[in-house]
C-alpha positions as CSV (number, residue, x, y, z in Angstrom):
1,X,-49.7,-126.8,-48.2
2,X,-52.7,-125.5,-50.1
3,X,-54.0,-127.8,-52.8
4,X,-55.4,-126.9,-56.2
5,X,-58.9,-126.8,-55.0
6,X,-58.1,-124.2,-52.4
7,X,-56.6,-122.1,-55.2
8,X,-59.6,-122.6,-57.3
9,X,-62.0,-121.6,-54.6
10,X,-60.0,-118.5,-53.9
11,X,-60.1,-117.6,-57.6
12,X,-63.9,-118.0,-57.8
13,X,-64.4,-116.0,-54.6
14,X,-62.2,-113.2,-56.1
15,X,-64.2,-113.2,-59.3
16,X,-67.4,-112.9,-57.3
17,X,-66.1,-110.0,-55.3
18,X,-64.9,-108.3,-58.5
19,X,-68.4,-108.8,-60.0
20,X,-70.1,-107.4,-57.0
21,X,-67.8,-104.5,-56.2
22,X,-66.7,-103.3,-59.7
23,X,-70.0,-101.5,-60.6
24,X,-70.0,-99.7,-57.2
25,X,-66.3,-98.7,-57.2
26,X,-66.5,-97.5,-60.9
27,X,-68.7,-94.6,-59.6
28,X,-65.8,-93.0,-57.7
29,X,-63.5,-92.3,-60.7
30,X,-66.6,-91.5,-62.8
31,X,-67.4,-88.7,-60.3
32,X,-64.2,-86.9,-61.2
33,X,-64.9,-87.0,-65.0
34,X,-64.9,-83.6,-66.8
35,X,-67.9,-84.7,-69.0
36,X,-71.5,-83.7,-68.3
37,X,-72.5,-87.3,-69.0
38,X,-71.8,-90.5,-67.2
39,X,-68.5,-91.8,-68.5
40,X,-65.9,-94.5,-67.6
41,X,-63.0,-94.3,-67.9
42,X,-63.3,-90.7,-66.9
43,X,-62.3,-88.0,-69.5
44,X,-60.1,-85.6,-67.6
45,X,-60.2,-84.8,-63.9
46,X,-62.4,-82.2,-62.3
47,X,-64.1,-81.4,-59.0
48,X,-67.0,-79.6,-60.6
49,X,-69.6,-82.3,-59.7
50,X,-68.7,-82.1,-56.1
51,X,-68.9,-78.3,-56.2
52,X,-72.3,-78.7,-57.8
53,X,-73.3,-81.1,-55.1
54,X,-72.4,-78.7,-52.3
55,X,-74.5,-76.0,-54.1
56,X,-77.5,-78.2,-54.9
57,X,-80.1,-77.2,-52.3
58,X,-82.7,-79.8,-53.4
59,X,-80.3,-82.7,-53.4
60,X,-79.0,-81.8,-50.0
61,X,-82.4,-81.4,-48.6
62,X,-83.3,-84.9,-49.8
63,X,-80.1,-86.2,-48.1
64,X,-81.1,-84.5,-44.9
65,X,-84.7,-85.9,-45.1
66,X,-83.3,-89.4,-45.9
67,X,-81.0,-89.4,-42.9
68,X,-83.7,-88.1,-40.5
69,X,-86.1,-90.7,-41.7
70,X,-83.4,-93.4,-41.5
71,X,-82.4,-92.6,-38.0
72,X,-86.0,-92.3,-36.8
73,X,-87.2,-95.5,-38.5
74,X,-84.1,-97.4,-37.2
75,X,-84.7,-96.4,-33.6
76,X,-88.4,-97.4,-33.9
77,X,-87.5,-100.7,-35.6
78,X,-84.8,-101.5,-33.1
79,X,-87.3,-101.0,-30.2
80,X,-89.8,-103.2,-31.8
81,X,-87.1,-105.7,-32.6
82,X,-86.0,-105.9,-29.0
83,X,-89.5,-106.3,-27.6
84,X,-90.5,-108.9,-30.2
85,X,-87.3,-110.9,-29.7
86,X,-87.9,-110.9,-25.9
87,X,-91.4,-112.1,-26.4
88,X,-90.5,-114.8,-28.9
89,X,-87.4,-116.2,-27.3
90,X,-87.9,-115.5,-23.5
91,X,-91.7,-115.4,-23.3
92,X,-94.0,-118.4,-22.8
93,X,-96.1,-117.4,-25.8
94,X,-98.1,-119.8,-28.0
95,X,-97.1,-120.2,-31.6
96,X,-93.7,-118.5,-31.1
97,X,-92.3,-120.0,-34.4
98,X,-95.3,-118.6,-36.3
99,X,-94.9,-115.2,-34.7
100,X,-91.2,-115.1,-35.6
101,X,-92.1,-116.0,-39.2
102,X,-94.8,-113.3,-39.1
103,X,-92.2,-110.6,-38.3
104,X,-90.2,-111.7,-41.3
105,X,-93.3,-111.1,-43.5
106,X,-92.2,-107.8,-44.9
107,X,-89.1,-109.6,-46.4
108,X,-91.4,-112.0,-48.2
109,X,-94.2,-109.7,-49.5
110,X,-93.3,-107.8,-52.6
111,X,-92.4,-104.2,-51.7
112,X,-94.8,-103.0,-54.5
113,X,-97.6,-104.6,-52.7
114,X,-96.5,-103.2,-49.4
115,X,-96.4,-99.8,-50.9
116,X,-99.8,-99.9,-52.3
117,X,-101.3,-101.2,-49.0
118,X,-99.5,-98.4,-47.0
119,X,-100.9,-95.9,-49.6
120,X,-104.4,-97.1,-49.0
121,X,-103.9,-97.1,-45.3
122,X,-102.4,-93.6,-44.9
123,X,-104.7,-91.6,-47.3
124,X,-107.8,-91.8,-45.1
125,X,-105.6,-90.8,-42.1
126,X,-104.3,-87.7,-43.9
127,X,-100.8,-88.8,-43.4
128,X,-99.8,-89.2,-47.1
129,X,-96.6,-87.3,-47.9
130,X,-95.6,-86.7,-44.3
131,X,-92.6,-87.8,-42.4
132,X,-94.4,-89.9,-39.8
133,X,-96.0,-92.0,-42.6
134,X,-92.6,-92.6,-44.3
135,X,-90.9,-93.4,-40.9
136,X,-93.6,-95.9,-40.1
137,X,-93.4,-97.5,-43.6
138,X,-89.6,-97.8,-43.3
139,X,-89.8,-99.2,-39.8
140,X,-92.1,-101.9,-41.2
141,X,-89.7,-102.7,-44.0
142,X,-86.5,-102.8,-41.9
143,X,-87.8,-104.3,-38.7
144,X,-87.3,-107.9,-39.8
145,X,-83.6,-107.4,-39.9
146,X,-83.5,-106.4,-36.3
147,X,-85.9,-109.0,-35.2
148,X,-83.9,-111.8,-36.9
149,X,-80.6,-110.8,-35.4
150,X,-82.0,-110.0,-31.9
151,X,-83.7,-113.4,-31.7
152,X,-80.5,-115.1,-32.8
153,X,-78.5,-113.1,-30.2
154,X,-80.9,-114.0,-27.3
155,X,-80.7,-117.7,-28.3
156,X,-76.9,-117.6,-28.0
157,X,-76.8,-115.6,-24.7
158,X,-75.7,-117.2,-21.5
159,X,-78.7,-118.2,-19.4
160,X,-76.5,-118.8,-16.3
161,X,-75.9,-115.0,-16.0
162,X,-79.6,-114.4,-15.9
163,X,-80.2,-117.1,-13.3
164,X,-77.4,-115.7,-11.2
165,X,-78.9,-112.2,-11.3
166,X,-82.3,-113.6,-10.3
167,X,-80.8,-115.6,-7.5
168,X,-79.2,-112.5,-6.1
169,X,-82.6,-110.7,-6.0
170,X,-82.6,-108.8,-9.3
171,X,-86.0,-107.9,-10.7
172,X,-87.0,-108.3,-14.3
173,X,-86.0,-104.8,-15.3
174,X,-82.7,-105.1,-13.6
175,X,-82.0,-108.5,-15.2
176,X,-82.7,-107.0,-18.6
177,X,-80.7,-103.8,-18.0
178,X,-77.6,-105.4,-16.5
179,X,-77.5,-108.9,-18.1
180,X,-79.6,-109.3,-21.1
181,X,-79.2,-105.9,-22.9
182,X,-75.4,-105.8,-22.6
183,X,-75.2,-109.2,-24.3
184,X,-77.5,-108.0,-27.0
185,X,-75.9,-104.7,-27.6
186,X,-73.3,-105.6,-30.2
187,X,-75.9,-107.6,-32.2
188,X,-78.4,-104.7,-31.9
189,X,-75.8,-102.4,-33.3
190,X,-75.2,-104.7,-36.2
191,X,-79.0,-105.1,-36.9
192,X,-79.6,-101.4,-36.5
193,X,-76.7,-100.6,-39.0
194,X,-78.2,-103.0,-41.5
195,X,-81.7,-101.6,-41.0
196,X,-80.4,-98.1,-41.4
197,X,-78.6,-98.9,-44.6
198,X,-81.8,-100.5,-46.0
199,X,-83.8,-97.5,-45.0
200,X,-81.6,-94.9,-46.8
201,X,-81.7,-97.0,-49.8
202,X,-85.5,-97.7,-49.8
203,X,-87.2,-96.6,-53.0
204,X,-90.1,-98.9,-53.9
205,X,-92.3,-98.4,-50.8
206,X,-91.3,-94.7,-50.4
207,X,-92.3,-93.7,-53.9
208,X,-95.9,-94.4,-53.0
209,X,-95.9,-92.1,-50.0
210,X,-93.8,-89.1,-50.9
211,X,-95.1,-85.6,-52.0
212,X,-93.5,-82.8,-53.9
213,X,-92.1,-81.1,-50.8
214,X,-90.9,-84.3,-49.2
215,X,-88.6,-86.3,-51.4
216,X,-86.0,-88.8,-50.2
217,X,-82.5,-89.2,-51.7
218,X,-83.1,-92.4,-53.8
219,X,-86.1,-90.8,-55.4
220,X,-84.3,-87.5,-56.1
221,X,-81.5,-89.5,-57.7
222,X,-83.9,-91.3,-59.8
223,X,-85.4,-88.0,-60.9
224,X,-82.0,-86.5,-61.7
225,X,-81.1,-89.5,-63.9
226,X,-84.5,-89.8,-65.7
227,X,-85.6,-86.2,-66.2
228,X,-82.1,-84.6,-66.8
229,X,-78.9,-86.7,-66.8
230,X,-77.0,-84.9,-64.1
231,X,-73.6,-86.3,-63.1
232,X,-73.8,-84.7,-59.7
233,X,-75.4,-87.9,-58.5
234,X,-72.0,-89.6,-59.1
235,X,-70.4,-87.3,-56.5
236,X,-73.2,-88.0,-54.1
237,X,-72.9,-91.8,-54.7
238,X,-69.1,-91.6,-54.2
239,X,-69.4,-89.8,-50.9
240,X,-72.1,-92.3,-49.8
241,X,-69.9,-95.2,-50.7
242,X,-66.8,-93.9,-48.9
243,X,-68.6,-92.8,-45.8
244,X,-70.6,-96.0,-45.5
245,X,-67.4,-98.0,-46.0
246,X,-65.5,-96.2,-43.3
247,X,-68.5,-96.5,-40.9
248,X,-68.8,-100.3,-41.5
249,X,-65.0,-100.8,-41.1
250,X,-65.0,-98.9,-37.8
251,X,-67.9,-100.9,-36.5
252,X,-66.4,-104.2,-37.6
253,X,-63.1,-103.3,-35.7
254,X,-65.0,-102.3,-32.6
255,X,-67.8,-104.9,-32.5
256,X,-67.0,-107.7,-35.0
257,X,-70.4,-107.2,-36.5
258,X,-69.9,-110.1,-39.0
259,X,-70.4,-112.6,-36.2
260,X,-74.0,-111.3,-35.5
261,X,-74.9,-111.0,-39.2
262,X,-74.0,-114.7,-39.6
263,X,-76.2,-115.9,-36.7
């Protein structure tokens, strides 16, 4: 029978969840408000903000740019994460603990500092305001998430399966392809998903690298709010919340991604 402490813990957890989710979920009803200002509770009900979103070419272009950069940087960061994890966990490299901490550096260094450093780095190369520059910058920012989860996954993999494959004559590539990678795949999906979500939300580093003709979604939203309060961003935010929520639920049901995020 649950005691009073269990009830208290459940109540505290419920309060924390409400505190975290309420500001996000309030955006959805606010997106249907008939006012041209941000308002909650919504005054009336209308779909005009969603119609404006469909007809807003600049905002949709920024969404497309963000998705393209997010996918490209996630693929690059996942490849780097797999190779780094293999070297750190499976390789006989000196200072492996230091190397693992080094890959977590982008999480420790302030993003403003990272953005300024990348600005100084890309200007002489003529890459400022280009997609490759932003993709490389995002891959640096999000790679620690993949490296951390990939290393944890490799440490929890079954070494007996690798030994059995080697005993039966499998080469290094065959061992990776048939034994190591299948065990890592669910965790890599979890890490890639987390990295992708961080990429599409990245503002601080990106603002140092964009140009007028290449603006990502977070920066465009900030412009819409600061220069001209445009409630169309509530419609975009609502769509993003719903799509992301459905995507995470489906992956959770298929791969139980919480297990790998907790490693």
